[in-house]
ZAMARGU-4260 file (C-alpha; in steps of 0.2 Angstrom, whole numbers, plus 5000, padded with zeros to 4 digits):
<rodrens>
0) 4992/5107/5507 | 4979/5110/5496 | 4969/5126/5501 | 4951/5126/5505 | 4947/5134/5490
5) 4956/5122/5480 | 4941/5109/5486 | 4929/5118/5478 | 4925/5119/5459 | 4920/5132/5449
10) 4902/5130/5451 | 4905/5129/5471 | 4903/5113/5473 | 4914/5101/5483 | 4926/5089/5476
15) 4944/5080/5479 | 4948/5075/5497 | 4932/5087/5503 | 4920/5079/5494 | 4924/5063/5500
20) 4926/5068/5519 | 4905/5076/5516 | 4900/5056/5508 | 4909/5049/5523 | 4901/5061/5537
25) 4885/5058/5528 | 4886/5038/5531 | 4893/5042/5550 | 4876/5051/5552 | 4866/5041/5545
30) 4871/5028/5554 | 4876/5038/5570 | 4854/5037/5571 | 4853/5018/5572 | 4860/5016/5589
35) 4856/5033/5597 | 4844/5022/5605 | 4854/5010/5613 | 4856/5019/5629 | 4838/5023/5629
40) 4831/5006/5627 | 4829/5005/5646 | 4821/5024/5648 | 4810/5017/5636 | 4805/5003/5643
45) 4800/5010/5659 | 4792/5027/5650 | 4781/5016/5637 | 4778/5000/5648 | 4784/4987/5637
50) 4791/4970/5639 | 4811/4963/5633 | 4801/4953/5618 | 4794/4972/5613 | 4808/4979/5614
55) 4818/4967/5603 | 4806/4970/5590 | 4808/4988/5591 | 4827/4985/5586 | 4822/4971/5572
60) 4809/4981/5565 | 4826/4992/5556 | 4830/4977/5545 | 4813/4980/5537 | 4819/4996/5529
65) 4833/4989/5526 | 4825/4974/5517 | 4814/4989/5508 | 4830/4999/5501 | 4839/4983/5497
70) 4827/4974/5487 | 4818/4992/5478 | 4831/5007/5479 | 4846/4996/5477 | 4848/5003/5459
75) 4840/5023/5463 | 4858/5032/5463 | 4865/5023/5446 | 4850/5029/5439 | 4844/5046/5444
80) 4862/5054/5452 | 4873/5051/5468 | 4868/5068/5476 | 4848/5068/5475 | 4849/5049/5481
85) 4859/5055/5494 | 4848/5072/5500 | 4832/5059/5499 | 4843/5045/5512 | 4845/5061/5523
90) 4827/5067/5521 | 4820/5051/5525 | 4832/5052/5541 | 4824/5068/5546 | 4809/5060/5547
95) 4813/5046/5557 | 4824/5058/5569 | 4806/5068/5572 | 4796/5051/5574 | 4809/5047/5588
100) 4808/5067/5595 | 4787/5067/5596 | 4789/5048/5600 | 4770/5047/5612 | 4770/5028/5611
105) 4777/5012/5604 | 4771/5014/5589 | 4779/5029/5583 | 4797/5021/5588 | 4792/5005/5576
110) 4791/5017/5562 | 4805/5028/5568 | 4815/5011/5565 | 4809/5006/5549 | 4812/5024/5542
115) 4829/5023/5550 | 4832/5007/5541 | 4826/5014/5525 | 4836/5029/5526 | 4854/5019/5529
120) 4848/5007/5516 | 4849/5018/5504 | 4864/5029/5510 | 4875/5018/5513 | 4876/5009/5495
125) 4875/5026/5487 | 4888/5033/5497 | 4899/5017/5494 | 4897/5020/5475 | 4900/5037/5475
130) 4918/5035/5488 | 4924/5025/5472 | 4919/5039/5458 | 4928/5050/5468 | 4942/5041/5472
135) 4955/5045/5460 | 4964/5031/5452 | 4962/5014/5447 | 4962/5004/5466 | 4943/5008/5471
140) 4945/4996/5485 | 4951/5009/5499 | 4931/5016/5495 | 4924/5001/5504 | 4935/5003/5518
145) 4929/5021/5523 | 4913/5017/5521 | 4914/5000/5531 | 4925/5010/5544 | 4916/5027/5545
150) 4899/5016/5547 | 4906/5007/5564 | 4913/5025/5569 | 4894/5030/5566 | 4886/5017/5576
155) 4900/5020/5591 | 4896/5040/5591 | 4877/5037/5590 | 4877/5025/5608 | 4890/5033/5616
160) 4884/5053/5612 | 4866/5048/5617 | 4872/5037/5632 | 4881/5055/5640 | 4864/5065/5635
165) 4854/5052/5645 | 4865/5051/5659 | 4869/5070/5662 | 4857/5079/5651 | 4839/5085/5653
170) 4825/5076/5643 | 4836/5060/5638 | 4821/5056/5626 | 4819/5069/5619 | 4835/5080/5618
175) 4847/5064/5609 | 4837/5069/5595 | 4837/5086/5593 | 4853/5084/5593 | 4853/5072/5579
180) 4843/5085/5568 | 4855/5098/5571 | 4868/5085/5564 | 4857/5079/5551 | 4855/5095/5545
185) 4874/5101/5544 | 4877/5086/5535 | 4864/5088/5521 | 4871/5106/5517 | 4885/5096/5515
190) 4879/5083/5501 | 4868/5097/5494 | 4888/5104/5489 | 4897/5089/5484 | 4900/5085/5466
195) 4889/5072/5458 | 4899/5059/5448 | 4883/5051/5437 | 4889/5061/5419 | 4869/5058/5414
200) 4857/5056/5428 | 4839/5050/5423 | 4822/5050/5428 | 4813/5041/5444 | 4803/5032/5433
205) 4819/5023/5423 | 4822/5016/5440 | 4818/4995/5439 | 4807/4992/5454 | 4807/4972/5452
210) 4817/4963/5465 | 4827/4949/5459 | 4840/4940/5472 | 4850/4925/5470 | 4864/4913/5473
215) 4869/4905/5454 | 4871/4886/5457 | 4890/4886/5453 | 4895/4895/5468 | 4882/4892/5482
220) 4892/4879/5490 | 4906/4894/5491 | 4895/4906/5496 | 4887/4898/5512 | 4905/4901/5521
225) 4904/4920/5519 | 4886/4922/5521 | 4885/4912/5538 | 4901/4923/5541 | 4892/4938/5539
230) 4876/4932/5547 | 4888/4929/5564 | 4897/4945/5564 | 4880/4954/5564 | 4873/4944/5575
235) 4887/4949/5590 | 4883/4968/5585 | 4864/4967/5586 | 4868/4957/5602 | 4875/4974/5609
240) 4867/4987/5601 | 4850/4980/5606 | 4851/4970/5624 | 4868/4973/5630 | 4861/4990/5640
245) 4847/4977/5647 | 4862/4965/5653 | 4872/4977/5660 | 4856/4984/5671 | 4849/4967/5675
250) 4865/4955/5677 | 4881/4967/5683 | 4869/4980/5691 | 4877/4996/5680 | 4863/5008/5677
255) 4875/5021/5670 | 4867/5025/5653 | 4883/5033/5648 | 4894/5017/5652 | 4881/5009/5642
260) 4881/5019/5626 | 4903/5018/5630 | 4900/5001/5629 | 4893/5001/5613 | 4907/5013/5607
265) 4921/5002/5614 | 4914/4987/5601 | 4910/5001/5586 | 4929/5010/5588 | 4937/4991/5590
270) 4927/4986/5570 | 4934/5002/5564 | 4950/4999/5568 | 4952/4982/5564 | 4945/4984/5547
275) 4956/4998/5543 | 4971/4988/5550 | 4968/4972/5542 | 4965/4979/5524 | 4978/4971/5516
280) 4976/4953/5521 | 4969/4940/5512 | 4950/4941/5513 | 4948/4922/5514 | 4959/4922/5529
285) 4951/4935/5537 | 4934/4926/5536 | 4939/4912/5544 | 4950/4920/5556 | 4933/4927/5563
290) 4924/4912/5564 | 4937/4905/5576 | 4936/4921/5584 | 4916/4921/5587 | 4917/4905/5596
295) 4928/4913/5612 | 4921/4929/5608 | 4902/4922/5614 | 4909/4914/5629 | 4918/4928/5636
300) 4899/4936/5637 | 4892/4922/5644 | 4905/4922/5657 | 4903/4942/5661 | 4886/4941/5666
305) 4888/4923/5675 | 4901/4931/5684 | 4893/4949/5684 | 4909/4957/5678 | 4911/4973/5671
310) 4930/4968/5665 | 4924/4952/5658 | 4913/4962/5649 | 4925/4975/5643 | 4938/4962/5632
315) 4922/4951/5628 | 4914/4968/5618 | 4935/4969/5610 | 4936/4953/5607 | 4915/4955/5597
320) 4922/4970/5587 | 4936/4961/5579 | 4927/4947/5577 | 4912/4958/5569 | 4926/4967/5560
325) 4935/4952/5553 | 4918/4945/5547 | 4911/4955/5538 | 4923/4964/5528 | 4930/4944/5526
330) 4914/4938/5520 | 4910/4954/5509 | 4926/4953/5501 | 4924/4935/5499 | 4906/4936/5492
335) 4913/4949/5476 | 4928/4939/5474 | 4918/4921/5469 | 4901/4930/5462 | 4901/4931/5442
340) 4903/4948/5436 | 4887/4948/5428 | 4880/4946/5443 | 4890/4952/5456 | 4878/4966/5463
345) 4864/4952/5464 | 4874/4940/5474 | 4883/4954/5485 | 4863/4959/5492 | 4863/4941/5494
350) 4876/4942/5507 | 4869/4958/5513 | 4852/4948/5517 | 4862/4936/5529 | 4869/4951/5536
355) 4854/4961/5541 | 4844/4944/5545 | 4860/4940/5558 | 4855/4958/5564 | 4837/4954/5569
360) 4835/4937/5572 | 4846/4931/5585 | 4841/4947/5593 | 4824/4944/5595 | 4826/4927/5597
365) 4836/4931/5613 | 4822/4943/5618 | 4807/4928/5617 | 4820/4916/5628 | 4825/4928/5642
370) 4807/4930/5645 | 4803/4912/5646 | 4818/4908/5657 | 4833/4919/5661 | 4842/4932/5651
375) 4861/4919/5655 | 4851/4907/5647 | 4844/4915/5634 | 4865/4921/5629 | 4871/4903/5632
380) 4856/4897/5618 | 4864/4915/5607 | 4883/4906/5610 | 4878/4888/5604 | 4869/4896/5590
385) 4884/4905/5586 | 4897/4891/5590 | 4888/4878/5577 | 4886/4891/5563 | 4906/4896/5564
390) 4910/4877/5563 | 4897/4875/5549 | 4907/4889/5540 | 4922/4883/5545 | 4921/4867/5537
395) 4913/4875/5522 | 4925/4886/5520 | 4940/4874/5522 | 4934/4862/5510 | 4928/4873/5495
400) 4945/4884/5500 | 4954/4892/5484
</rodrens>
């Protein structure tokens, strides 16, 4: 077994397995901050006195930061280096956590969520590229598996730890983010010591800031299926991240914050495990399986609310985790395969925008509908949307399969 001393280079930098673990920890830590709010939304609603629509908007503004990172900072780490960019992402996450820690009104939460999305958008892409360069050998596909699985582990831990602290510890709106800041400090120290893999880093002024996103005419028809699959997969995750605690409290009469966090933790761990377990399956098969599975999944979510059944909700959550994993991983890999080599990053970025929109827009729609009607009707509309999208994507996927 490699000793600890052997994982440090001559300049006292982490390399090899230790470096990969540090980068994976960074990805997990960044995503932990995005779901720390999940069990706290109900508390914030009471403390700040905002509506269900406002709650969904607080969740959705996170995507503004994601899009800013994707459009303007996608190539940042290629130019200035992985470590400086990762440290910048961690710094943004720290500022976001400080806004949450001292939040006094809705504006503080909005700023914190936007900064959280920005830090994640910069750090996740940087971390994935960094992992690929740290992995020895020609097969770099393992970097995507590590990045996506640790992504969901971080999401799950954020909700679980926040829920436990909110239910069983004092100062739920403060302590969660004090603990998170301590975690960020530890991970930042590890990243500071991790080996840089960009051989000749340039200056910040060399980073191109002009966004360019499009899908070539030759692959647009084939792009529809993975794009809609990514949209649907992240819509399922967004539903649980933003609205599941309210559903538990209002329809299932479960007010324990730890249970709300545990439900999202179940979703995330099932998602991460599914990504790892299906790594060898063909990407198009995985994508089409996700589209088929989304239909019974949303039906189960609605059934859990109609029958006020926690048991059905637990089963629905597991199905959601599998569908989200298959959809996100399968859609991303299909897009990577069909994209022209000289425009791959551009096409993959377009896919991520579809995912971000799926993560935010349906959640806002459900919030608006639930205020006009009720939560069950809103969930039925969400289920109908996912079903229609899945059928359309299945049609395109079957017709343009290669």
